[in-house]
ROVO-605155 format. One line per 3 residues: for each residue x, z, y of N, C-alpha, C. Coordinates in steps of 0.02 Angstrom, whole numbers, plus 50000, padded with zeros to 5 digits. Each point is the difference from the previous one (the first is absolute). Layout:
% residues N
X:Z:Y:X:Z:Y:X:Z:Y  ...
//
This chain:
% residues 279
45370:49381:48365:50069:50013:50024:50042:49939:49991  50027:49970:50055:50043:49942:49999:50073:50026:49991  50036:49969:49954:50065:50026:49983:50051:49942:50003
50057:50017:50035:50056:49953:50004:50064:50040:49992  50057:49964:49995:50062:50038:49988:50060:49955:50023  50059:50027:49997:50063:49963:50007:50039:50011:49938
50030:49947:49974:50040:50002:49939:50072:49981:50013  50045:50029:49966:50074:49985:50006:50039:50040:49953  50064:49995:50003:50047:50039:49957:50067:50006:50034
50015:50058:50028:49958:50062:50007:49946:49992:50052  49957:50046:50003:49945:49993:50051:49987:50065:50040  50035:50055:49981:49982:50065:50032:50016:49996:50077
50046:49954:50023:50019:49997:50070:49947:49968:50043  49950:49965:49968:49956:49956:50041:49957:50046:50046  49992:49971:50061:49957:50033:50053:49933:49965:50004
49988:49950:49961:49936:49962:50001:49942:50046:49992  50000:50051:49955:49946:50044:49996:49981:50038:50066  50050:50014:50040:49986:50032:50061:49965:49952:50051
50022:49938:49998:49972:49947:50045:49926:49988:49983  49990:49987:49938:49931:49985:49980:49952:50064:49998  50030:50055:49987:49961:50061:50007:49979:50013:50070
50043:49987:50048:49983:50008:50073:49939:49952:50017  50002:49941:49977:49945:49954:50016:49937:50015:49962  50005:50025:49939:49939:50020:49961:49964:50057:50037
50039:50048:50024:49974:50053:50040:49967:49978:50065  50037:49957:50035:49976:49971:50063:49930:49966:49992  49994:49959:49947:49938:49963:49990:49946:50040:49961
50019:50059:49978:49954:50040:49959:49983:49964:49936  50047:49968:49970:49985:49964:49935:50018:50047:49944  49953:50003:49949:50013:50035:49937:50048:49958:49954
50062:50011:50006:50046:49964:49961:50065:50034:49988  50042:49972:49961:50063:50030:49990:50055:49949:49987  50060:50019:50020:50058:49951:49994:50061:50043:49979
50025:49984:49938:50056:50039:49975:50061:49961:49981  50049:50037:49973:50059:49968:49972:49998:49997:49926  50020:49944:49972:50008:49995:49926:50068:49971:49984
50039:50039:49966:50065:49973:49977:49993:49954:49945  50021:49938:50005:49994:49946:49949:50069:49973:49988  50024:50011:49938:50063:49974:49980:49999:49925:49993
50055:49963:50007:49998:49929:49996:49966:49970:49937  50015:50037:49942:49972:49978:49937:49921:50013:49995  49976:50040:50045:49927:50020:50000:49962:49956:50049
50033:49958:50040:49967:49967:50056:49945:49950:49975  50017:49960:49950:49949:49951:49977:49937:50036:49979  50007:50054:49960:49942:50037:49974:49960:50032:50053
50035:50029:50050:49966:50034:50055:49957:49954:50042  50031:49943:50020:49961:49953:50041:49945:49968:49962  50013:49985:49934:49952:49968:49956:49941:50044:49990
50001:50067:50006:49944:50044:49990:49981:50032:50064  50017:49974:50057:49983:50035:50063:49924:50009:50010  49958:49949:49987:49928:50009:50008:49973:50055:49950
50024:50000:49939:49982:50047:49950:50018:50073:50021  50053:50002:50038:50023:50069:50021:49958:50026:50060  49954:49960:50025:49954:50019:50054:50031:49991:50070
50052:49960:50006:50031:49990:50064:49969:49937:50035  49991:50010:50065:49982:49944:50044:50059:49956:50017  50057:50025:49985:50060:49964:50012:50064:50046:50007
50055:49970:50017:50063:50039:50004:50048:49966:50048  50047:50041:50026:50057:49975:50035:50059:49998:49947  50045:49956:50010:50059:49992:49958:50064:50005:50037
50044:50047:49981:50066:50004:50032:50056:49991:49952  50059:50009:50022:50059:49987:49955:49995:50038:49936  50022:49970:49944:50035:49933:49995:49950:49947:49976
49936:50009:50015:49949:49958:49967:49973:49941:50040  50019:49993:50060:49968:49949:50042:50003:49927:49971  50058:49987:49975:50007:49928:49976:49973:49992:49928
50017:50041:49952:49975:49993:49930:49926:50006:49998  49966:50039:50043:49927:50008:50002:49961:49935:50008  50035:49952:50032:49964:49934:50008:49980:49969:49934
50035:50018:49947:49983:49973:49934:49944:50033:49963  49977:50058:50027:49955:50044:49964:49932:50008:50033  49986:49960:50052:49932:49999:50034:49966:49935:49980
49937:50003:50003:49960:49939:49978:49994:49947:50056  49999:50024:50062:49990:49952:50058:50053:50015:50054  50048:49956:50011:50053:50008:50049:49983:49952:50059
49998:50026:50059:49982:49959:50057:50060:49957:50021  49987:49957:50049:50055:49953:50023:50060:50037:50026  49990:50054:50037:50056:50039:50022:50044:50028:49946
49967:50028:49949:50037:50028:49946:50034:49944:49960  49972:49940:49994:50034:49945:49968:50061:49979:50037  49994:49993:50067:50053:49977:50043:50060:50049:49999
49985:50062:50006:50051:50051:50005:50028:50027:49932  49959:49995:49948:50022:50026:49936:50001:50076:49998  49961:50031:50046:50003:50073:50007:49927:50024:50024
49977:50052:49971:49936:50027:50019:50005:50076:50010  49959:50025:50043:49999:50074:50009:49931:50028:50002  49945:49958:49994:49932:50022:50002:49959:49964:49950
49968:50042:49956:49956:49971:49948:49929:50028:50012  49947:49960:49992:49933:50023:50007:49956:49972:49944  49946:50037:49984:49957:49978:49945:49935:49974:50026
49981:49943:49975:49933:49969:50012:49968:49976:49934  49941:50023:49986:49961:49979:49939:50045:50007:49939  50039:50055:49994:50037:50014:49942:50066:49961:49994
50018:49959:50052:50063:49964:49998:50047:50026:50056  50066:49992:49989:50048:50020:50050:50023:49940:50041  50002:50017:50063:50025:49951:50049:50060:50032:50036
50047:49960:50024:50060:50029:50032:50024:49959:50060  50032:50037:50045:50029:49968:50061:50059:50040:50021  50033:49976:50054:50053:50039:50030:49984:50009:50071
50003:50068:50024:49986:50014:50067:50062:50020:50038  50058:49997:49967:50063:50021:50034:50016:49960:50059  49989:49930:49999:50014:49961:50054:49956:50018:50060
49938:50007:49984:49946:50015:50057:50021:50070:50030  50018:50048:49957:50018:50065:50024:50065:49997:50047  50047:49960:49978:50059:49992:50042:49986:49970:50068
49962:49945:49999:49985:49964:50064:49959:50045:50045  49948:50032:49974:49955:50044:50040:50038:50058:50028  50050:50026:49966:50043:50055:50024:50040:49976:50063
50028:49942:49994:50038:49973:50057:49955:49993:50064  49943:49969:49985:49950:49987:50056:49972:50065:50026  49991:50049:49959:49978:50068:50021:50046:50033:50048
50065:49997:49984:50051:50034:50038:50026:49959:50060  49994:49934:49992:50023:49953:50052:49941:49951:50016  49946:50021:50037:49943:49959:50008:50011:49929:50031
50054:49994:50037:50012:49933:50030:50041:49955:49956  50017:50025:49941:50045:49959:49956:49959:49939:49972  50035:49945:49991:49976:49942:49964:50046:49972:49953
49977:49982:49940:50045:49973:49951:50012:49927:50011  49958:49969:50038:49996:49925:50010:50070:49977:50024  50030:49952:49963:50061:49965:50022:50063:50043:49992
49997:50061:49974:50056:50042:49995:50038:49992:49933  50063:50029:50003:50044:50003:49942:50007:50068:49978  49986:50014:49936:50010:50066:49969:50059:49999:49949
50040:50051:50003:50054:50010:49953:49984:50058:49955  49990:49987:49933:49983:50052:49954:50062:50017:49957  50014:50065:49995:50052:50024:49955:49964:50021:49936
50011:49970:49944:49968:50021:49938:49952:49947:49972  50001:49985:49935:49963:49946:49972:49959:50022:49940  49965:50057:50009:49955:50021:49948:49928:49976:50010
49951:50032:49963:49933:49975:50006:49969:50015:50068  50022:50057:50032:49975:50016:50067:50021:49943:50050  50059:49976:49993:50023:49946:50045:49958:49939:49996
49982:49981:49937:49954:49942:49989:49934:50011:50040  49972:50059:49993:49936:50015:50031:50008:49997:50078  50053:50022:50026:50011:49998:50072:50006:49927:50027
50041:49963:49964:50010:49928:50018:49933:49964:50000  49960:50008:49945:49938:49966:49994:49956:50015:50060  49991:50063:50018:49955:50018:50056:50026:49978:50069
50064:50011:50010:50031:49981:50066:49992:49924:50009  50013:49959:49947:49992:49927:50011:49927:49984:50015  49954:50037:49971:49926:49990:50015:49987:50017:50075
50037:50043:50029:49993:50022:50068:50040:49956:50050  50029:49945:49973:50035:49954:50046:50076:50008:50008  50028:50044:49957:50075:50005:50004:50033:49933:49984
50050:49983:50038:50031:49936:49991:50046:49995:49939  50041:50050:49991:50044:49997:49944:50029:50068:49980  50021:50006:49936:50027:50062:49975:50069:49990:49976
50047:50044:50021:50068:50003:49975:49999:50059:49950  50027:49992:49942:49995:50046:49943:50066:50016:49973  50022:50065:50002:50063:50023:49977:49990:50051:49944
50039:49994:49947:49991:50046:49942:50067:50010:49963  50008:50062:49975:50062:50014:49964:50009:49953:49937  49946:49978:49970:50000:49952:49947:49974:49932:50027
50045:49954:50018:49977:49939:50032:49950:49960:49961  50003:50004:49932:49953:49961:49957:49930:50021:50014  49984:50064:50012:49936:50024:50012:49970:49971:50068
50044:49995:50048:49979:49972:50063:49984:49929:49993  50043:49964:49963:49985:49928:49987:49936:49987:49964  49984:50043:49956:49938:49992:49963:49936:50007:50050
50006:50044:50045:49948:50010:50051:49993:49940:50048  50064:49979:50016:50000:49942:50049:49965:49940:49967  50008:49992:49938:49969:49940:49962:49924:50007:50003
49976:50058:50001:49928:50017:50000:49965:49982:50068  50045:49995:50053:49976:49985:50067:50043:49945:50029  49993:49940:49972:50046:49942:50019:49996:49985:50073
50060:49990:50031:50003:49982:50071:49993:50057:50048  49978:50059:49976:49991:50053:50044:50051:50060:49994  50032:50003:49943:50047:50059:49987:50067:49970:49986
50048:50029:50038:50073:49985:49990:50038:50060:49980  50040:49994:49946:50038:50058:49979:50067:50002:50041  50021:50062:50012:50066:50011:50033:50038:50054:49963
50065:49995:50004:50042:50051:49966:50005:50064:50042  49995:50056:49964:50003:50065:50033:50064:50008:50042  50052:49970:49975:50065:50006:50031:50006:49959:50062
49952:49958:50009:50004:49953:50059:49936:49999:50041  49985:50063:50023:49936:50007:50039:50005:49984:50071  50061:49998:50029:50009:49996:50071:49956:49941:50030
50009:49942:49978:49960:49941:50030:49926:50011:49991  49980:50021:49943:49927:50012:49988:49971:50053:50045  50036:50055:50013:49977:50052:50042:49989:49976:50074
50040:49955:50019:49995:49972:50071:49937:49958:50009  49972:49975:49942:49938:49960:50005:49936:50039:49980  50011:50063:49985:49944:50040:49971:49955:50035:50053
49933:49991:49993:49955:50033:50043:49973:50068:49969  49998:49999:49931:49974:50054:49964:50046:50016:49940  50032:50059:49999:50045:50017:49948:49966:50053:49956
49997:49985:49931:49961:50041:49954:50046:50023:49947  50001:50067:49987:50037:50028:49942:49947:50010:49945  50004:49957:49949:49956:50009:49941:50038:50016:49939
50058:50033:50010:50040:50029:49946:49992:50075:50000  50023:50028:49945:50005:50076:49997:50069:50025:50015  50044:49957:50026:50069:50017:50013:50003:50056:50052
50036:50053:49984:50008:50055:50046:49941:50048:50004  49946:49984:49963:49940:50042:49995:49991:50025:49932  49986:49953:49955:49987:50021:49929:50059:49989:49957
50053:49970:50021:50059:49993:49964:50063:50007:50045  50058:50007:49970:50059:50018:50036:50032:49939:50037  49977:49940:49983:50030:49942:50030:49979:49998:50076
50039:49966:50037:49986:49993:50074:50014:49931:50024  49945:49969:50031:50010:49936:50027:50028:50007:50072  50054:49969:50011:50035:50005:50066:49974:49944:50043
49965:50016:50053:49975:49953:50051:50034:50006:50068  50034:49946:50019:50031:49999:50064:49948:49997:50058  49969:50052:50019:49942:50000:50047:50021:49973:50067
50066:50005:50017:50021:49974:50064:49990:49919:50003  49995:49973:49941:49989:49925:49997:49924:49979:50004  49957:50051:49994:49928:49986:49994:49974:49980:50069
49956:49948:50001:49968:49980:50060:49974:50060:50041  50013:49999:50064:49987:50062:50040:49931:50029:49998  49951:49957:50000:49931:50024:49999:49967:50002:49934
50039:49994:49947:49976:49996:49930:49965:50068:49982  49945:49996:49966:49966:50059:49971:50028:50015:49933  50010:50064:49983:50028:50020:49933:49949:50044:49967
49988:49988:49934:49957:50043:49964:50027:50009:49928  49969:50051:49964:50025:50017:49933:49936:50014:49958  49997:49977:49940:49945:50012:49956:50000:50068:49970
50059:50033:50006:50007:50070:49971:49973:50047:50056  49973:50057:49977:49974:50047:50046:50019:50071:49988  50048:50013:49957:50029:50064:49991:50077:49996:50000
50031:50026:50053:49969:50036:50058:49958:49955:50044  49962:50032:50046:49954:49960:50041:50039:49951:50043  50058:50018:50023:50043:49955:50035:50064:49992:49958
50006:49949:49964:50059:49992:49952:50066:49988:50036  50053:50010:49967:50066:49989:50032:50004:49929:50031  49969:49951:49966:50002:49931:50023:49963:49995:50067
49944:50036:50007:49966:49996:50064:50033:50043:50056  50033:50053:49978:50037:50042:50047:50055:49958:50033  50034:49962:49959:50054:49959:50025:49973:49943:50045
49947:49970:49980:49970:49951:50042:49979:50026:50071  49970:50060:49998:49978:50034:50064:50059:50019:50043  50054:50016:49970:50062:50018:50038:50027:49936:50033
49985:49942:49974:50022:49938:50034:49950:49974:50047  49946:50038:50013:49953:49979:50052:49940:49958:49974  49992:49994:49935:49944:49956:49974:49936:50039:49991
49947:49966:50012:49932:50034:49984:49992:50006:49925  49980:50055:49973:49993:50010:49930:49929:50016:49981  49984:49981:49936:49935:50013:49972:50011:50037:49933
49988:50063:49994:50007:50036:49936:49952:49974:49945  50019:50009:49939:49960:49974:49945:49940:50035:49981  49990:50065:50019:49942:50036:49978:49933:49966:50017
49999:49967:50059:49937:49963:50020:49984:49948:49950  50049:49968:49969:49986:49945:49949:49960:50030:49942  50021:50060:49974:49968:50037:49945:49929:50012:50018
49988:50019:50062:49931:50018:50023:49955:49937:50004  50028:49948:50032:49959:49938:50010:49988:49962:49933  50048:50004:49957:49990:49963:49932:49945:50033:49961
49985:50062:50015:49948:50037:49963:49930:49980:50023  49992:49974:50059:49931:49987:50028:49960:49954:49956  50028:49940:49980:49956:49953:49961:49979:50026:49935
50041:50041:49965:49985:50031:49935:49946:50046:50012  50000:50044:50045:49946:50048:50011:49935:49964:50013  50002:49947:50036:49937:49961:50012:49974:49973:49937
50043:49970:49957:49980:49971:49939:49968:50050:49954  50028:50063:49994:49977:50048:49951:49940:50041:50029  50003:50021:50063:49953:50049:50024:49951:49972:50050
50007:49935:50018:49949:49966:50038:50002:50011:50075  50049:50036:50025:50008:50010:50072:50070:49979:50024  50008:49967:50055:50065:49981:50021:50026:50052:50052
50051:50036:49980:50027:50054:50044:50043:49972:50054  50020:50044:50048:50048:49977:50055:50062:50048:49998  50054:49975:50007:50063:50037:50003:50005:50027:50072
50009:50067:50007:50005:50029:50066:50056:50054:49999  50010:50027:50059:50058:50048:50007:49987:50063:49962  49932:50019:49988:49991:50060:49962:50024:49993:49928
49985:49941:49969:50025:49986:49934:50075:49997:49996  50029:49966:50052:50073:49992:50000:50029:50070:50003  49975:50045:50043:50033:50069:50006:49992:50038:49934
49941:49993:49966:49989:50033:49938:50051:49983:49946  50014:49935:49993:50048:49977:49950:50073:50014:50023  50012:49991:50064:50067:50012:50028:50020:50071:49991
49955:50048:50010:50015:50069:49995:50011:50021:49926  49969:49964:49955:50011:50014:49929:50073:49979:49979  50024:49944:50035:50066:49977:49985:50053:50044:50036
49983:50014:50066:50044:50041:50041:49958:50054:50037  50001:50059:49973:49959:50056:50034:50013:50006:50074  50060:49978:50019:50021:50012:50074:49974:49941:50042
49966:49951:49973:49976:49939:50041:49951:50028:50054  50018:49981:50060:49960:50020:50058:49967:49946:50039  50000:49939:49970:49970:49945:50036:49924:50003:50008
//
């Protein structure tokens, strides 16, 4: 029996078990994937004993993605560049880690907009957490020309900009007008208006007319941020697909088969979030 899990605090909201359970059934693999609530003070011990606990690996979600980098034995280049990990796997009794958030984000965009290319484009990201680092890293690998980064705490944005010299420029949230006019891809990587009461005000009328708008949040399926973008005529990419695509590499590492994200899986998870989903 191959065993994997997702850890976080809290963790009961995670839909990762549904995703991996769907693939386990599809491949006919005898395995299990569960949720384990791990408090911040327990993180070092849990990751340090992952092989002894019988796990092939685990996913990591908030608030552990950044501190977990300190508690695995082997951190790949992507994890080192971004300072954030979401996937741990065991080989020969040792723990290895990477981040698949960037890959999941990019693959979601390309899945929903097959003709889209990152090459030569400008992305404006709202939010400067660990997820933003992962997105920047992967988009630059796909040929993105530059990133404009805005955050409520400018110092956090500046820190990320220093990690990607010459590619990331910080902008003030209060002065988005000029940046929006130059933006090909607008990304909300904050929890504003979804998980907290704060709201980022974006003057969508100033956004480049054909700019694509996406959100890393997926509850609700179409966030207020995306609703507003759609009302202004912009193509939107909801965030649920990112969750599905980021899960693919982990499943392959633990269970030995590389799954495919399809509409059946999307509907399964979407209806768990919104029973009225009819897509």
